[in-house]
C-alpha atoms as one frame of an Amber mdcrd trajectory, in Angstrom:
protein
   0.000   0.000   0.000   2.797   2.389   0.910   4.513   1.784  -2.417   1.204
   2.340  -4.216   0.669   5.637  -2.406   4.219   6.690  -3.302   3.656   5.772
  -6.947   0.404   7.722  -7.097   2.044  10.746  -5.521   4.914  10.580  -8.010
   2.499  10.341 -10.915   0.578  13.356  -9.677   3.796  15.354  -9.496   4.590
  14.774 -13.173   3.054  17.458 -15.422   0.443  16.126 -17.822   1.957  15.509
 -21.247   0.867  18.002 -23.882  -0.078  16.043 -26.983   0.523  18.940 -29.348
   3.925  19.977 -27.962   5.576  19.549 -31.340   8.298  22.179 -31.467  10.784
  19.337 -31.907   9.010  18.302 -35.108  10.383  21.463 -36.684  14.006  20.887
 -35.692  14.801  19.268 -39.051  13.437  20.180 -42.513   9.834  19.107 -42.994
   8.239  18.910 -46.441   4.535  18.890 -47.233   1.666  20.362 -49.197  -1.178
  22.832 -48.900  -4.791  21.725 -48.641  -7.238  24.452 -49.712 -10.111  22.193
 -50.744 -13.807  23.037 -50.993 -14.766  19.745 -49.311 -13.192  18.443 -46.096
 -10.481  16.014 -47.256 -11.181  12.309 -46.828  -8.832   9.592 -45.595  -7.643
   8.695 -49.097  -6.542  12.286 -49.649  -4.254  12.355 -46.631  -3.018   8.813
 -47.256  -2.005   9.830 -50.789  -0.084  12.889 -49.614   1.677  10.840 -46.954
   2.337   8.155 -49.549   4.497  10.568 -51.539   6.591  11.148 -48.412   5.073
  14.376 -47.092   5.293  14.873 -43.335   2.878  17.785 -42.916  -0.065  19.559
 -44.467  -1.002  23.217 -44.231  -4.762  23.049 -43.861  -7.273  25.751 -44.704
 -10.968  25.229 -43.964 -12.513  28.444 -45.315 -14.006  26.824 -48.434 -15.873
  24.153 -46.470 -19.649  24.388 -46.035 -20.263  26.476 -42.924 -23.100  26.321
 -40.439 -23.250  30.144 -40.508 -21.747  32.856 -42.726 -18.065  31.986 -42.179
 -16.702  28.580 -41.241 -15.711  28.221 -37.594 -15.911  31.941 -36.677 -19.616
  32.322 -37.454 -19.180  35.707 -39.080 -16.124  37.811 -39.781 -18.233  40.851
 -38.977 -18.449  40.113 -35.255 -16.972  37.119 -33.470 -19.194  35.683 -30.726
 -17.714  32.220 -30.298 -16.808  29.106 -32.245 -19.488  27.263 -34.187 -19.669
  23.847 -32.516 -20.648  21.871 -35.626 -17.732  23.402 -37.576 -15.327  22.541
 -34.758 -16.550  18.937 -34.944 -15.905  18.835 -38.708 -12.414  20.253 -38.284
 -11.522  17.730 -35.595 -12.724  14.874 -37.794 -10.414  16.069 -40.563  -7.522
  16.360 -38.098  -8.191  12.791 -36.999  -7.898  11.616 -40.594  -4.619  13.462
 -41.103  -3.298  11.978 -37.863  -4.295   8.486 -38.959  -2.321   9.009 -42.177
   0.758  10.019 -40.171   0.699  13.695 -41.152   1.159  16.703 -38.911  -1.131
  19.662 -39.553  -0.711  23.431 -39.538  -4.062  25.195 -39.154  -4.171  28.158
 -41.558  -7.276  30.397 -41.540  -7.903  32.549 -44.589 -10.383  34.714 -42.661
 -10.367  36.333 -39.231 -12.787  38.743 -37.594 -12.470  41.929 -39.638 -10.689
  40.161 -42.492 -12.929  38.009 -44.651 -11.058  36.192 -47.398 -11.729  37.988
 -50.689 -13.035  34.884 -52.457 -15.693  34.559 -49.752 -16.394  38.297 -49.935
 -17.515  38.856 -53.537 -13.841  39.200 -54.540 -13.518  42.361 -52.444 -10.541
  43.036 -50.195 -11.503  43.263 -46.518  -8.994  45.323 -44.537 -11.019  46.143
 -41.420  -8.618  44.161 -39.238  -5.835  46.575 -40.179  -7.907  49.700 -39.589
  -9.577  48.987 -36.232  -7.945  47.302 -33.230 -11.335  46.165 -31.995 -10.985
  43.379 -34.531  -7.624  42.495 -32.987  -9.471  41.772 -29.753 -11.977  39.602
 -31.608  -9.222  37.768 -33.495  -7.391  37.101 -30.234 -10.602  35.748 -28.679
 -11.142  33.473 -31.676  -7.643  32.048 -31.452  -7.888  31.609 -27.680 -11.053
  29.590 -28.186  -9.619  27.553 -31.055  -6.376  26.798 -29.210  -8.384  25.598
 -26.232 -10.171  23.150 -28.533  -7.100  21.914 -30.425  -4.198  22.146 -27.989
  -4.178  18.436 -27.180  -4.792  17.091 -30.664  -1.758  14.977 -31.636  -1.790
  16.096 -35.285  -1.566  19.843 -34.669   2.000  20.975 -35.291   1.364  24.736
 -35.436  -1.221  27.482 -35.538  -0.692  29.707 -38.602  -2.420  32.825 -37.258
  -3.637  34.107 -40.618  -2.862  33.392 -44.244  -1.201  36.194 -46.210  -1.894
  39.266 -44.062  -1.832  42.651 -45.810  -1.731  45.518 -43.294   0.338  47.483
 -45.807  -2.150  47.260 -48.683  -4.238  50.341 -47.842  -1.644  51.816 -45.534
   0.668  53.644 -47.896   3.399  51.070 -48.569   3.893  49.764 -52.098   4.344
  46.048 -52.654   8.031  45.179 -53.046   9.133  48.646 -51.957  12.840  48.925
 -51.169  14.016  48.142 -47.662  14.555  51.774 -46.705  10.966  52.605 -47.672
   9.655  49.573 -45.788  11.505  50.480 -42.615  10.435  54.113 -42.777   6.836
  52.991 -43.196   7.061  50.661 -40.230   8.603  53.328 -38.007   5.680  55.594
 -38.846   3.074  52.871 -38.246   4.570  51.076 -35.226   1.933  50.643 -32.553
  -0.926  51.393 -34.936  -3.553  48.981 -36.233  -1.202  48.261 -39.179   1.606
  46.983 -36.956   1.696  43.307 -37.902   4.255  42.401 -35.246   2.118  43.958
 -32.529  -0.956  42.165 -33.879   0.854  38.853 -33.684   2.010  39.595 -30.133
  -1.612  40.278 -29.158  -2.911  37.035 -30.630  -0.021  34.944 -29.318  -0.595
  36.244 -25.794  -4.227  35.100 -26.038  -3.221  31.654 -27.321  -0.663  31.230
 -24.553  -3.344  31.797 -21.917  -4.708  28.358 -22.773  -1.902  26.657 -24.686
   1.696  27.285 -23.660   3.251  24.747 -25.989   1.906  24.488 -29.545   4.190
  26.210 -32.081   2.815  29.297 -33.801   3.452  30.182 -37.445   3.384  33.798
 -38.603   3.271  34.949 -42.220   5.163  37.999 -43.417   3.144  41.011 -44.595
   2.108  41.935 -48.134   0.588  38.513 -48.809   3.463  36.738 -47.028   6.031
  38.108 -49.478   9.557  36.826 -48.964  10.882  40.394 -48.787   8.297  41.593
 -46.241  10.090  40.458 -43.090  12.789  42.941 -44.054  11.221  45.826 -42.152
  10.780  43.866 -38.913  13.444  45.112 -36.467  13.447  41.766 -34.654  11.633
  38.490 -34.328   8.793  37.999 -31.870   9.319  37.416 -28.158   7.687  33.985
 -28.120  10.341  31.311 -28.623   8.004  28.816 -30.295   7.390  30.867 -33.435
   7.949  29.798 -37.039   8.383  32.544 -39.645   6.652  31.832 -42.949   6.825
  33.375 -46.415   5.238  32.464 -49.766   6.966  32.291 -53.114   5.226  33.066
 -56.404   7.616  35.698 -57.709   7.777  36.881 -60.377   3.994  36.794 -59.992
   3.402  38.308 -63.437   4.932  35.154 -64.940   3.866  32.355 -62.575   0.211
  33.297 -62.022  -3.097  32.652 -63.778  -3.301  36.032 -65.594  -0.174  35.118
 -67.539  -2.069  32.233 -69.134  -4.461  34.707 -70.792  -1.850  36.958 -72.404
  -1.395  36.825 -76.161   2.304  36.402 -75.462   2.809  35.081 -71.915   5.860
  36.188 -69.973   8.576  33.563 -69.955  10.860  32.259 -67.248  13.762  32.837
 -67.448  12.955  36.201 -68.914  12.189  39.853 -68.351   9.032  40.335 -66.279
   7.239  43.299 -64.661   8.193  43.493 -60.998   7.777  46.317 -58.487   7.908
  49.613 -60.340   9.715  48.301 -63.399  10.892  45.190 -65.183  13.539  42.695
 -64.157  15.062  39.575 -65.608  14.096  36.595 -63.497  16.136  33.414 -63.637
  17.672  30.958 -61.153  20.092  33.612 -59.906  17.319  36.155 -59.334  15.213
  33.547 -57.535  18.210  32.852 -55.328  18.654  36.524 -54.495  14.978  36.944
 -53.662  14.816  33.849 -51.462  17.979  34.929 -49.671  16.074  37.829 -48.100
  14.066  36.030 -45.404  17.039  33.782 -44.626  19.415  36.717 -44.237  16.826
  38.513 -42.100  16.510  35.482 -39.808  20.278  34.958 -39.621  20.852  38.591
 -38.673  18.223  38.419 -35.898  19.510  35.210 -34.353  16.563  33.155 -35.606
  17.506  29.578 -36.471  16.874  28.493 -40.035  14.796  25.588 -38.765  12.275
  28.214 -37.682  11.875  29.558 -41.249   9.190  28.101 -43.533   8.253  28.463
 -47.173   4.563  28.035 -46.430   3.503  28.174 -50.086   5.140  28.194 -53.488
   4.029  27.284 -56.976   3.303  28.221 -60.563   0.598  27.550 -63.126   1.145
  23.934 -64.131   0.305  24.474 -67.827   3.034  27.065 -68.341   5.935  25.444
 -70.221   8.512  26.706 -67.735   6.706  25.640 -64.564   8.828  22.546 -63.946
  12.058  24.535 -64.224  10.701  27.252 -61.950   9.752  24.718 -59.277  13.190
  23.147 -59.550  14.916  26.498 -59.089  12.781  27.422 -56.081  13.168  24.053
 -54.381  16.907  23.934 -54.988  17.288  27.107 -52.958  14.886  26.099 -50.200
  16.700  22.804 -49.745  20.154  24.361 -49.807  19.054  26.583 -46.923  17.444
  23.599 -45.153  14.072  25.319 -44.849  10.696  23.708 -44.235   8.337  23.924
 -47.201   4.835  23.104 -48.404   3.956  23.234 -52.090   0.734  24.750 -53.368
  -1.348  22.718 -53.726  -2.302  19.064 -53.301  -5.316  17.743 -55.236  -7.306
  20.946 -54.942 -10.941  20.317 -55.833 -11.817  23.984 -56.352  -9.045  25.135
 -58.707  -6.762  23.064 -60.908  -4.122  25.695 -61.702  -1.368  24.350 -59.450
  -2.379  20.701 -59.170   0.777  19.247 -60.707  -0.483  15.651 -60.730  -2.764
  16.768 -63.569   0.237  17.444 -65.794   0.126  20.233 -68.375  -3.173  19.344
 -70.060  -6.595  20.840 -69.474  -8.472  19.212 -66.631 -11.231  16.716 -67.436
 -14.704  18.282 -67.677 -15.889  16.029 -64.843 -13.787  18.169 -62.519 -15.992
  21.198 -63.204 -19.195  19.173 -63.176 -18.377  17.935 -59.681 -17.897  21.519
 -58.533 -21.248  22.580 -59.936 -22.946  19.719 -58.111 -20.862  20.148 -54.930
 -19.698  16.567 -55.266 -16.282  15.017 -54.618 -13.683  15.536 -57.326 -13.709
  12.362 -59.489 -10.549  13.036 -61.520  -7.791  10.502 -60.933  -4.324  11.815
 -60.164  -0.892  10.409 -60.925   2.713  11.454 -60.671   3.705  13.534 -63.699
   6.729  15.284 -65.104   5.356  18.577 -63.786   5.133  17.104 -60.273   8.602
  15.544 -60.410  10.580  18.431 -58.813   8.323  18.076 -55.762   7.660  14.338
 -55.700  11.320  13.344 -55.899  12.104  15.470 -52.862   9.157  14.142 -50.894
  10.258  10.603 -51.706  13.807  11.356 -50.593  12.495  12.108 -47.109  10.735
   8.783 -46.687
C-alpha cells in the first residue's frame, strides 16, 4: 500500500503531457503540401499525400460548407464564439490526417475583420488593419480555437492568418525597397497596421490556454519573402515559425499570364515592383535569400523559417524549371516547405499531378454539383521536382 501511495504521488507530481507539444518536429526540414479544398479532405486524400513522403499539411478550412456565414468563426463581422458543428468537422479532418501520419498546420484565410476575398464577392476586406477592436476579436477566436485543439496529436502549429496585408491600404507599395519599408514601419509602429504587434496580441491570447503548440506567422504583403525585411526583430515567443510564400515573379507564374497573347517567360524579363527585371535561377536565389538573411541577422535559427507556399501555373511550359529552381534554394538553406497545392478540388491551376493538359470536364461538373472531385491523379513530369524530394524524405 505504501509503495502504491508513493507511486500515485509521483504520478501526480509529473506534469500532464501536452499532446501537441511539437516544437521538436520542426528541428529538421519538414516537407509537405497545402490543402485548400472546398470539401473536407477524406482519408484517401491524406493517405495519398503521406504516400508521396510528405510529413505535414497546411490546412485551410474556409471553403468548407459552414453552419453560418463563415466557417468556424460564425461571421467575420463580429466574433461571438466558435461554431460547434464546424469545430466537430475540423476535428474529424484532423483525426484523418493523424491516422495518415501527417502533422497539420491550421491556416485560416479569414479572421474577424478580415474576410477572405473569395468569400467576400472578390472584395478586399482590410477592417482588421484599420480597427484594433478586430484584434481583440481575433485574439478571442484564437484563444477559443487553441483551447479546442491544444491536445490534438496532429496539430503541429497554428498559422495565425494566411497572407496578411496591413500594408495594402496603408501607404506602402508592394516590393518597396528596404529603406521605404523600414520608414513605413517606423511611422506605423503601434498602430492597427503593426503586424508584429498584432501577432504579439494574438499569441498572448493563445498562450493563456496553450503554452506549448508552435505558432506560425506569415510575413506582410501577402506573405512576401521580402516583407520580413522591415521587422526590427523576431517575436518574443520562442516557439514561433516565420513563414513566407513564393510566387515571384507573380506576373509570370500566375493565372493572368495564361491569358496573355504572349505570356511572360521564365527565365525572362518580367514586370516586378515599379519596373521590369530579368528573373532566372540567380534572381530567384537573391529573392529567397532575403528572409534567410533577415533570420540569420536576428539570431533566428533556419529551422524556424518556412516556405509556407510556393508554386506556378502547371500548364506554363517553364513551370517545372521554376519549381526546380525554387526548391533547390529552399533545400540548400534547409528550410521547411509546403507546395501549393495538393489535389485541390476547387481550382486546378497548381495541381501538378494533372500534368500540363486541361483538366477533365468532370472536374468542373463535380464543382457545380458540390460533389467530390472524381478526376484521378498520378505522378507527372510537372510534379517531379516536388515528388522526388518528398520521396527522398521517406
